[in-house]
N, CA and C atoms as an extended XYZ file, in Angstrom:
330
Properties=species:S:1:pos:R:3:atomname:S:1:resname:S:1:resid:I:1 pbc="F F F"
N       106.436      115.679      100.102 N   MET     1
C       106.434      115.370       98.682 CA  MET     1
C       106.245      116.670       97.902 C   MET     1
N       106.827      116.720       96.749 N   THR     2
C       106.728      117.906       95.929 CA  THR     2
C       105.413      117.923       95.169 C   THR     2
N       105.077      119.079       94.632 N   SER     3
C       103.859      119.202       93.840 CA  SER     3
C       104.106      118.682       92.427 C   SER     3
N       103.028      118.516       91.686 N   GLY     4
C       103.139      118.080       90.301 CA  GLY     4
C       103.983      119.036       89.475 C   GLY     4
N       103.858      120.332       89.740 N   LYS     5
C       104.643      121.324       89.000 CA  LYS     5
C       106.123      121.192       89.323 C   LYS     5
N       106.459      120.919       90.592 N   GLN     6
C       107.864      120.761       90.973 CA  GLN     6
C       108.456      119.491       90.347 C   GLN     6
N       107.677      118.413       90.348 N   ILE     7
C       108.141      117.172       89.714 CA  ILE     7
C       108.368      117.427       88.232 C   ILE     7
N       107.409      118.078       87.588 N   GLY     8
C       107.518      118.359       86.165 CA  GLY     8
C       108.716      119.222       85.824 C   GLY     8
N       108.958      120.220       86.641 N   SER     9
C       110.100      121.106       86.419 CA  SER     9
C       111.411      120.329       86.524 C   SER     9
N       111.498      119.447       87.510 N   LEU    10
C       112.710      118.640       87.679 CA  LEU    10
C       112.874      117.662       86.522 C   LEU    10
N       111.792      117.045       86.075 N   VAL    11
C       111.861      116.130       84.934 CA  VAL    11
C       112.377      116.890       83.708 C   VAL    11
N       111.837      118.079       83.468 N   ARG    12
C       112.277      118.893       82.329 CA  ARG    12
C       113.775      119.214       82.445 C   ARG    12
N       114.194      119.627       83.647 N   GLN    13
C       115.594      119.981       83.885 CA  GLN    13
C       116.507      118.769       83.625 C   GLN    13
N       116.138      117.611       84.143 N   LEU    14
C       116.953      116.408       83.967 CA  LEU    14
C       116.968      115.963       82.506 C   LEU    14
N       115.822      116.067       81.839 N   ARG    15
C       115.744      115.684       80.426 CA  ARG    15
C       116.666      116.557       79.591 C   ARG    15
N       116.605      117.858       79.824 N   LYS    16
C       117.443      118.785       79.058 CA  LYS    16
C       118.923      118.571       79.366 C   LYS    16
N       119.234      118.266       80.627 N   ALA    17
C       120.627      118.007       80.999 CA  ALA    17
C       121.179      116.787       80.259 C   ALA    17
N       120.296      115.849       79.929 N   GLN    18
C       120.694      114.648       79.184 CA  GLN    18
C       120.692      114.912       77.679 C   GLN    18
N       120.258      116.106       77.278 N   GLY    19
C       120.203      116.443       75.864 CA  GLY    19
C       119.104      115.710       75.112 C   GLY    19
N       118.031      115.371       75.822 N   MET    20
C       116.928      114.631       75.222 CA  MET    20
C       115.776      115.563       74.866 C   MET    20
N       115.054      115.190       73.819 N   THR    21
C       113.812      115.875       73.489 CA  THR    21
C       112.673      115.188       74.238 C   THR    21
N       111.512      115.824       74.247 N   GLN    22
C       110.351      115.181       74.861 CA  GLN    22
C       110.005      113.888       74.130 C   GLN    22
N       110.155      113.892       72.819 N   ILE    23
C       109.852      112.684       72.039 CA  ILE    23
C       110.795      111.553       72.430 C   ILE    23
N       112.089      111.857       72.555 N   GLU    24
C       113.067      110.822       72.930 CA  GLU    24
C       112.780      110.273       74.324 C   GLU    24
N       112.447      111.164       75.260 N   LEU    25
C       112.118      110.707       76.609 CA  LEU    25
C       110.867      109.851       76.582 C   LEU    25
N       109.869      110.291       75.852 N   ALA    26
C       108.617      109.533       75.763 CA  ALA    26
C       108.875      108.122       75.241 C   ALA    26
N       109.661      108.011       74.183 N   GLU    27
C       109.976      106.691       73.630 CA  GLU    27
C       110.738      105.840       74.638 C   GLU    27
N       111.672      106.465       75.359 N   ALA    28
C       112.497      105.723       76.322 CA  ALA    28
C       111.692      105.183       77.497 C   ALA    28
N       110.614      105.886       77.870 N   ILE    29
C       109.821      105.442       79.026 CA  ILE    29
C       108.516      104.765       78.605 C   ILE    29
N       108.300      104.637       77.301 N   GLY    30
C       107.099      103.960       76.819 CA  GLY    30
C       105.824      104.758       76.992 C   GLY    30
N       105.931      106.076       76.885 N   ARG    31
C       104.769      106.954       76.995 CA  ARG    31
C       104.706      107.835       75.753 C   ARG    31
N       103.659      108.623       75.630 N   THR    32
C       103.541      109.537       74.499 CA  THR    32
C       104.232      110.857       74.818 C   THR    32
N       104.521      111.619       73.762 N   MET    33
C       105.091      112.937       73.959 CA  MET    33
C       104.115      113.831       74.715 C   MET    33
N       102.827      113.670       74.443 N   ASP    34
C       101.820      114.453       75.163 CA  ASP    34
C       101.853      114.157       76.660 C   ASP    34
N       102.053      112.890       77.023 N   ALA    35
C       102.128      112.520       78.436 CA  ALA    35
C       103.339      113.181       79.094 C   ALA    35
N       104.480      113.157       78.408 N   VAL    36
C       105.688      113.806       78.945 CA  VAL    36
C       105.457      115.303       79.088 C   VAL    36
N       104.852      115.912       78.091 N   SER    37
C       104.571      117.342       78.137 CA  SER    37
C       103.667      117.687       79.320 C   SER    37
N       102.644      116.882       79.535 N   MET    38
C       101.725      117.130       80.659 CA  MET    38
C       102.437      116.989       81.998 C   MET    38
N       103.349      116.012       82.109 N   ILE    39
C       104.119      115.847       83.343 CA  ILE    39
C       105.003      117.069       83.559 C   ILE    39
N       105.726      117.478       82.524 N   GLU    40
C       106.650      118.605       82.656 CA  GLU    40
C       105.947      119.917       82.989 C   GLU    40
N       104.724      120.089       82.526 N   ARG    41
C       103.966      121.309       82.839 CA  ARG    41
C       103.279      121.221       84.197 C   ARG    41
N       103.308      120.041       84.823 N   GLY    42
C       102.657      119.873       86.113 CA  GLY    42
C       101.177      119.616       86.005 C   GLY    42
N       100.693      119.305       84.803 N   ASN    43
C        99.275      119.014       84.600 CA  ASN    43
C        98.932      117.568       84.891 C   ASN    43
N        99.948      116.745       85.047 N   SER    44
C        99.750      115.324       85.319 CA  SER    44
C       100.858      114.851       86.249 C   SER    44
N       100.489      114.100       87.275 N   VAL    45
C       101.480      113.512       88.180 CA  VAL    45
C       101.778      112.109       87.679 C   VAL    45
N       103.062      111.786       87.478 N   PRO    46
C       103.389      110.465       86.927 CA  PRO    46
C       103.008      109.336       87.873 C   PRO    46
N       102.597      108.217       87.272 N   SER    47
C       102.291      107.019       88.051 CA  SER    47
C       103.588      106.437       88.611 C   SER    47
N       103.461      105.483       89.500 N   VAL    48
C       104.639      104.826       90.063 CA  VAL    48
C       105.467      104.199       88.946 C   VAL    48
N       104.805      103.542       88.004 N   GLU    49
C       105.517      102.902       86.897 CA  GLU    49
C       106.268      103.937       86.066 C   GLU    49
N       105.644      105.068       85.830 N   THR    50
C       106.295      106.120       85.056 CA  THR    50
C       107.452      106.727       85.837 C   THR    50
N       107.291      106.908       87.146 N   LEU    51
C       108.390      107.415       87.969 CA  LEU    51
C       109.596      106.485       87.924 C   LEU    51
N       109.340      105.191       87.973 N   ILE    52
C       110.437      104.218       87.903 CA  ILE    52
C       111.154      104.349       86.564 C   ILE    52
N       110.384      104.415       85.488 N   ALA    53
C       110.976      104.551       84.153 CA  ALA    53
C       111.751      105.863       84.034 C   ALA    53
N       111.174      106.955       84.526 N   LEU    54
C       111.856      108.247       84.475 CA  LEU    54
C       113.166      108.215       85.251 C   LEU    54
N       113.147      107.621       86.432 N   SER    55
C       114.362      107.595       87.247 CA  SER    55
C       115.475      106.824       86.544 C   SER    55
N       115.114      105.738       85.861 N   LYS    56
C       116.129      104.953       85.144 CA  LYS    56
C       116.689      105.727       83.957 C   LYS    56
N       115.803      106.281       83.150 N   VAL    57
C       116.233      106.973       81.931 CA  VAL    57
C       116.985      108.262       82.257 C   VAL    57
N       116.566      108.961       83.296 N   LEU    58
C       117.175      110.242       83.650 CA  LEU    58
C       118.306      110.105       84.664 C   LEU    58
N       118.670      108.862       84.995 N   ASN    59
C       119.756      108.602       85.954 CA  ASN    59
C       119.561      109.372       87.254 C   ASN    59
N       118.376      109.268       87.783 N   SER    60
C       118.013      109.969       89.003 CA  SER    60
C       117.236      109.014       89.892 C   SER    60
N       117.341      109.203       91.184 N   SER    61
C       116.583      108.339       92.080 CA  SER    61
C       115.120      108.775       92.118 C   SER    61
N       114.260      107.841       92.432 N   ILE    62
C       112.844      108.169       92.588 CA  ILE    62
C       112.685      109.192       93.713 C   ILE    62
N       113.471      109.029       94.768 N   GLU    63
C       113.396      109.950       95.897 CA  GLU    63
C       113.680      111.380       95.469 C   GLU    63
N       114.675      111.558       94.592 N   SER    64
C       115.008      112.924       94.178 CA  SER    64
C       113.902      113.537       93.331 C   SER    64
N       113.090      112.690       92.680 N   LEU    65
C       111.961      113.202       91.912 CA  LEU    65
C       110.796      113.582       92.818 C   LEU    65
N       110.671      112.919       93.966 N   LEU    66
C       109.505      113.115       94.831 CA  LEU    66
C       109.734      114.013       96.036 C   LEU    66
N       110.940      113.977       96.597 N   LEU    67
C       111.183      114.708       97.835 CA  LEU    67
C       111.510      116.162       97.562 C   LEU    67
N       111.130      117.045       98.467 N   PRO    68
C       111.455      118.461       98.269 CA  PRO    68
C       112.958      118.648       98.109 C   PRO    68
N       113.296      119.518       97.195 N   GLU    69
C       114.710      119.776       96.946 CA  GLU    69
C       115.289      120.522       98.138 C   GLU    69
N       116.368      119.978       98.669 N   ASP    70
C       117.048      120.582       99.804 CA  ASP    70
C       117.730      121.874       99.345 C   ASP    70
N       117.482      122.945      100.056 N   ALA    71
C       118.055      124.240       99.672 CA  ALA    71
C       119.578      124.220       99.730 C   ALA    71
N       120.154      123.293      100.516 N   GLN    72
C       121.604      123.211      100.647 CA  GLN    72
C       122.259      122.497       99.467 C   GLN    72
N       121.479      121.846       98.637 N   ILE    73
C       122.049      121.084       97.537 CA  ILE    73
C       122.096      121.963       96.292 C   ILE    73
N       123.305      122.286       95.883 N   THR    74
C       123.493      123.089       94.677 CA  THR    74
C       123.285      122.202       93.451 C   THR    74
N       123.048      122.805       92.308 N   PRO    75
C       122.924      121.994       91.092 CA  PRO    75
C       124.158      121.134       90.829 C   PRO    75
N       125.341      121.664       91.098 N   ALA    76
C       126.571      120.888       90.882 CA  ALA    76
C       126.625      119.686       91.826 C   ALA    76
N       126.218      119.892       93.081 N   ARG    77
C       126.216      118.787       94.044 CA  ARG    77
C       125.169      117.744       93.655 C   ARG    77
N       123.993      118.219       93.231 N   ARG    78
C       122.940      117.293       92.806 CA  ARG    78
C       123.417      116.459       91.617 C   ARG    78
N       124.161      117.081       90.708 N   ASP    79
C       124.707      116.357       89.563 CA  ASP    79
C       125.655      115.262       90.029 C   ASP    79
N       126.512      115.571       90.997 N   LYS    80
C       127.438      114.568       91.536 CA  LYS    80
C       126.679      113.431       92.224 C   LYS    80
N       125.623      113.771       92.955 N   ILE    81
C       124.806      112.746       93.616 CA  ILE    81
C       124.164      111.850       92.564 C   ILE    81
N       123.634      112.445       91.509 N   ASN    82
C       123.019      111.653       90.440 CA  ASN    82
C       124.043      110.781       89.724 C   ASN    82
N       125.259      111.300       89.542 N   GLN    83
C       126.323      110.487       88.940 CA  GLN    83
C       126.651      109.295       89.837 C   GLN    83
N       126.722      109.548       91.142 N   GLY    84
C       126.994      108.468       92.083 CA  GLY    84
C       125.888      107.426       92.076 C   GLY    84
N       124.653      107.896       92.000 N   TYR    85
C       123.517      106.980       91.935 CA  TYR    85
C       123.615      106.100       90.694 C   TYR    85
N       123.964      106.709       89.566 N   ALA    86
C       124.073      105.947       88.317 CA  ALA    86
C       125.168      104.884       88.421 C   ALA    86
N       126.285      105.231       89.043 N   VAL    87
C       127.369      104.260       89.216 CA  VAL    87
C       126.906      103.123       90.115 C   VAL    87
N       126.289      103.460       91.239 N   LEU    88
C       125.806      102.431       92.155 CA  LEU    88
C       124.780      101.528       91.481 C   LEU    88
N       123.883      102.107       90.710 N   ALA    89
C       122.835      101.328       90.045 CA  ALA    89
C       123.413      100.361       89.021 C   ALA    89
N       124.595      100.654       88.509 N   SER    90
C       125.192       99.800       87.487 CA  SER    90
C       125.990       98.625       88.067 C   SER    90
N       126.223       98.632       89.373 N   LEU    91
C       127.045       97.589       89.994 CA  LEU    91
C       126.261       96.295       90.206 C   LEU    91
N       126.954       95.152       90.092 N   PRO    92
C       126.299       93.897       90.474 CA  PRO    92
C       126.095       93.885       91.995 C   PRO    92
N       125.180       93.052       92.461 N   ASP    93
C       124.801       93.060       93.883 CA  ASP    93
C       125.979       92.920       94.840 C   ASP    93
N       126.924       92.032       94.546 N   ASP    94
C       128.038       91.826       95.475 CA  ASP    94
C       128.896       93.086       95.615 C   ASP    94
N       129.140       93.775       94.512 N   LYS    95
C       129.936       94.998       94.566 CA  LYS    95
C       129.123       96.161       95.120 C   LYS    95
N       127.820       96.144       94.903 N   LEU    96
C       126.955       97.183       95.455 CA  LEU    96
C       127.004       97.157       96.977 C   LEU    96
N       126.981       95.973       97.568 N   LEU    97
C       127.058       95.857       99.032 CA  LEU    97
C       128.364       96.446       99.556 C   LEU    97
N       129.458       96.169       98.871 N   ILE    98
C       130.757       96.711       99.273 CA  ILE    98
C       130.747       98.236       99.165 C   ILE    98
N       130.216       98.759       98.048 N   ALA    99
C       130.183      100.205       97.833 CA  ALA    99
C       129.336      100.896       98.897 C   ALA    99
N       128.197      100.314       99.240 N   VAL   100
C       127.328      100.910      100.266 CA  VAL   100
C       128.043      100.914      101.616 C   VAL   100
N       128.707       99.827      101.952 N   ASP   101
C       129.468       99.780      103.213 CA  ASP   101
C       130.557      100.852      103.237 C   ASP   101
N       131.226      101.049      102.101 N   GLN   102
C       132.262      102.072      102.033 CA  GLN   102
C       131.675      103.471      102.175 C   GLN   102
N       130.539      103.701      101.553 N   LEU   103
C       129.886      105.006      101.684 CA  LEU   103
C       129.458      105.282      103.123 C   LEU   103
N       128.942      104.248      103.777 N   LYS   104
C       128.543      104.399      105.182 CA  LYS   104
C       129.752      104.741      106.039 C   LYS   104
N       130.885      104.089      105.792 N   ALA   105
C       132.108      104.361      106.546 CA  ALA   105
C       132.586      105.802      106.304 C   ALA   105
N       132.509      106.248      105.062 N   LEU   106
C       132.883      107.641      104.759 CA  LEU   106
C       131.969      108.618      105.484 C   LEU   106
N       130.687      108.345      105.503 N   ALA   107
C       129.735      109.230      106.177 CA  ALA   107
C       129.991      109.288      107.675 C   ALA   107
N       130.330      108.153      108.270 N   ARG   108
C       130.609      108.128      109.722 CA  ARG   108
C       131.883      108.905      110.058 C   ARG   108
N       132.850      108.911      109.140 N   SER   109
C       134.119      109.586      109.416 CA  SER   109
C       134.061      111.095      109.206 C   SER   109
N       132.967      111.573      108.643 N   SER   110
C       132.850      113.016      108.359 CA  SER   110
C       132.428      113.792      109.571 C   SER   110
């Protein structure tokens, strides 16, 4: 798991990539601007509820917020992964199952 500072840095990076201010992010996740600022500086580790809200608003998986960033993943690749996550998250359950099966098949063929 990453440190509070690493989580905060990633939250800041994702927020800025979305063109959001701290105030806008705070409103979107139901927290104060001070709480967002403390998370981004690494002075506060977000609760599970806040992580869930952050992942939804920032179109990022909870895992990507918590797990150490893989050195092999470039920012461009991470952006594509996050885009894929957002697409998958928007699918209804029946289509999500099909998409996951297709992704598994692609991974096996690589």
